[in-house]
C-alpha positions in Angstrom: 124.6 151.8 94.8 121.4 152.4 97.1 119.1 153.2 94.0 120.1 150.3 92.5 119.8 148.0 95.5 116.5 149.6 96.3 115.0 148.6 92.3 116.4 145.2 92.9 114.3 144.9 96.2 111.0 146.3 94.4 111.8 144.1 91.9 112.0 141.0 93.6 109.0 142.1 95.9 106.5 142.3 92.6 107.6 138.8 92.0 106.8 137.3 95.3 103.9 135.1 95.9 101.0 137.3 97.2 102.1 140.5 96.3 100.2 143.1 94.6 100.6 143.7 90.4 101.2 147.5 91.7 104.7 148.2 92.8 105.3 151.2 94.8 105.7 154.9 93.1 108.9 156.3 93.3 107.7 160.1 92.5 107.4 162.3 96.1 104.1 164.0 96.6 103.4 166.7 95.3 106.2 166.3 92.8 106.5 165.2 89.4 108.6 162.2 87.4 111.1 164.8 84.7 110.2 161.4 82.9 106.0 161.5 82.8 104.2 161.8 80.1 103.2 165.2 78.2 100.6 166.2 75.9 99.7 170.2 75.8 96.1 170.7 74.7 94.3 171.9 71.4 91.6 174.5 72.5 89.7 174.0 69.7 88.8 170.6 70.7 88.5 171.6 73.7 85.6 174.3 72.9 84.5 171.6 70.2 84.2 169.2 73.6 82.2 171.7 76.1 85.5 172.2 78.1 85.3 175.5 78.9 86.6 176.3 82.3 90.5 177.6 80.6 89.3 181.2 82.2 87.0 182.6 83.2 86.4 185.6 80.5 83.1 183.5 79.7 79.7 182.9 82.0 80.0 179.6 81.2 84.1 179.4 83.0 83.0 181.7 85.3 80.0 178.9 86.5 82.9 176.1 87.2 84.7 178.4 89.0 81.7 179.0 91.5 81.4 175.7 91.6 85.2 174.8 92.2 85.0 177.1 95.2 82.3 175.5 97.5 83.8 172.3 96.4 87.2 173.0 97.4 85.8 175.2 100.8 83.6 172.1 102.0 86.4 169.9 100.9 88.8 171.8 103.0 86.5 171.7 106.3 87.3 167.6 106.0 90.8 167.2 105.0 88.7 165.7 102.3 91.0 164.3 99.5 89.1 162.4 96.8 86.3 164.1 94.6 83.9 161.1 93.2 81.6 162.4 90.1 78.8 160.7 88.9 74.6 160.6 87.0 72.4 158.6 86.9 72.4 157.8 83.6 74.6 158.0 81.1 73.8 161.0 79.2 73.9 163.9 81.7 77.5 165.7 81.6 79.8 163.5 84.0 82.4 163.5 82.4 82.3 166.9 81.2 81.5 168.4 85.0 85.5 165.8 85.5 87.1 167.5 82.5 85.8 171.5 83.4 86.3 170.9 86.8 89.9 169.6 86.8 90.9 172.4 84.8 89.2 175.2 86.9 90.6 173.5 89.8 94.4 173.7 88.2 94.3 176.9 87.5 94.4 177.8 91.2 98.5 178.9 91.6 98.4 176.9 94.6 96.2 174.4 93.9 97.3 171.0 91.9 94.5 167.7 90.7 94.8 164.6 89.5 91.8 163.0 87.0 90.9 159.5 87.0 89.2 158.1 84.9 87.2 154.6 86.2 84.4 154.7 84.1 86.1 151.4 82.9 82.6 150.1 81.2 83.3 153.5 78.9 86.4 155.5 79.3 85.9 159.0 77.6 87.9 161.5 79.3 90.9 161.2 77.8 88.4 161.9 73.9 86.8 164.7 75.3 90.6 165.7 75.9 91.8 165.3 72.7 95.0 163.2 74.2 96.3 159.7 73.1 97.9 157.1 74.2 98.9 153.8 75.7 98.5 151.9 78.6 95.9 153.7 81.3 93.9 152.8 84.6 93.6 148.9 83.1 96.9 148.4 82.5 97.2 149.8 86.0 95.4 147.8 87.2 96.3 144.1 85.5 99.7 144.9 86.9 101.2 145.6 83.0 102.0 149.4 84.1 102.7 151.7 86.6 100.7 154.0 87.7 103.5 156.6 87.6 104.5 155.7 83.8 99.9 155.1 83.1 99.8 159.7 84.6 100.1 162.2 82.3 100.4 165.8 82.4 98.3 168.0 80.4 98.5 171.5 79.5 96.4 174.2 77.8 97.8 177.6 78.3 100.1 178.4 82.0 97.8 175.6 83.5 98.7 172.0 83.9 97.2 169.3 85.9 97.7 164.8 86.3 95.3 162.7 84.3 95.2 159.3 85.1 93.2 158.6 81.7 91.4 155.3 80.6 92.1 153.3 77.3 90.2 150.4 76.7 86.7 149.6 78.1 86.4 146.1 80.7 83.8 143.6 80.6 84.5 143.3 84.3 84.0 146.8 85.9 81.6 145.9 88.4 84.6 142.9 90.0 87.8 145.5 89.2 85.4 148.4 91.4 85.1 145.6 94.8 89.3 144.1 94.3 91.6 144.4 96.6 93.4 146.1 93.8 91.8 148.4 93.1 91.3 149.2 97.2 95.4 149.6 96.9 95.7 151.1 93.4 93.4 153.8 95.8 95.7 154.1 98.5 98.5 154.5 96.8 97.0 157.6 94.7 96.2 158.7 98.0 99.8 158.4 99.4 102.0 159.9 96.0 99.7 162.6 94.8 98.3 163.2 98.9 98.8 167.0 97.7 96.2 166.8 94.7 93.2 166.9 95.1 91.8 163.5 92.9 88.8 164.0 90.3 87.1 160.9 90.2 85.1 160.6 86.9 82.9 157.2 87.9 80.6 155.2 85.6 76.8 156.2 86.1 75.1 155.2 89.1 71.9 152.9 87.9 73.8 150.8 84.9 75.1 148.6 87.9 76.5 148.3 90.8 80.2 149.9 89.9 79.4 152.6 92.0 78.4 151.7 95.0 81.0 149.1 95.5 83.4 152.6 95.1 81.4 154.8 96.9 82.4 154.1 100.6 86.2 154.5 99.1 85.6 157.8 98.0 84.9 161.0 100.6 82.9 163.0 98.9 80.4 162.9 95.8 79.0 164.8 93.1 76.3 163.6 91.5 75.3 165.5 87.6 72.1 165.5 87.0 70.7 165.9 83.0 67.4 168.1 81.7 65.8 165.2 79.5 68.0 162.5 80.9 67.5 162.6 84.5 63.4 161.8 85.8 63.0 162.7 89.3 62.6 158.3 90.1 66.3 158.3 88.9 67.2 161.0 91.5 65.4 159.1 94.4 66.7 156.1 93.3 70.3 157.4 93.4 69.5 159.4 96.9 68.5 155.5 98.4 72.5 154.6 97.7 73.7 158.0 98.4 72.8 157.3 102.6 76.0 157.3 103.5 78.3 159.2 101.0 78.4 162.7 101.5 77.0 164.6 99.0 79.3 167.7 98.4 76.6 169.4 95.3 74.3 168.3 92.5 74.5 169.6 89.1 71.7 170.3 86.8 73.8 170.1 83.4 71.5 172.4 81.0 73.2 171.3 78.1 70.0 169.2 76.2 68.3 172.3 76.2 69.8 174.4 72.8 72.7 172.5 70.3 75.2 175.8 71.5 74.6 175.8 74.9 77.3 174.5 77.3 77.0 172.9 80.3 76.0 175.2 83.4 74.7 174.1 87.5 72.6 175.6 90.1 
């Protein structure tokens, strides 16, 4: 009876004027709802997408493990949870870096990860991972779905982590980033997934004010620069916007040097 009463009260609260469209979650922090959507990732698809952090047997996998350790050490010192990943411009490999880092962290026995696609202009996390589905982050922001119903668990071998994908692009990305609804969503994520590292794949920084709007809500930033895609002037311009945001690392993506090379960092 208590659960029924609680459900009725939540429904009434959602209909009340002035209430946020993002309903409180009922999943306990650190747990996974048994009803959550699950997807098995294809190793062949991941490799074609340059997602290579499933193990440390290759040099590429070890690169991301080293990056993972450095980032977690810095975040643990400050009790940080939210990590933003962005780039100066498009084509730098920020989404590839976000996916690889999420998998690398998820391989640690005592760590768990939520990967959120907040590139509302051009969401591609689902494509890189090879998952399909409806809903996604825009459905949560627009009040058409709850956070728990939009999140999915993805598995590759013995490794699993949570993903809040983006399924449709938004022409109002800048407005959404600065909105109170976005602030409410981030607060809900922080509360309901507080035992997890949350990685946000953001849009390129210099293509609009999206990233500038949301950076104050992030704990730390990872900047991904691309050889052949990023200029010195681009990096200097990003530095101006990142002065008030802790930059935890700068990744130099060298994938464009040869067609068969993978992403690395220095």
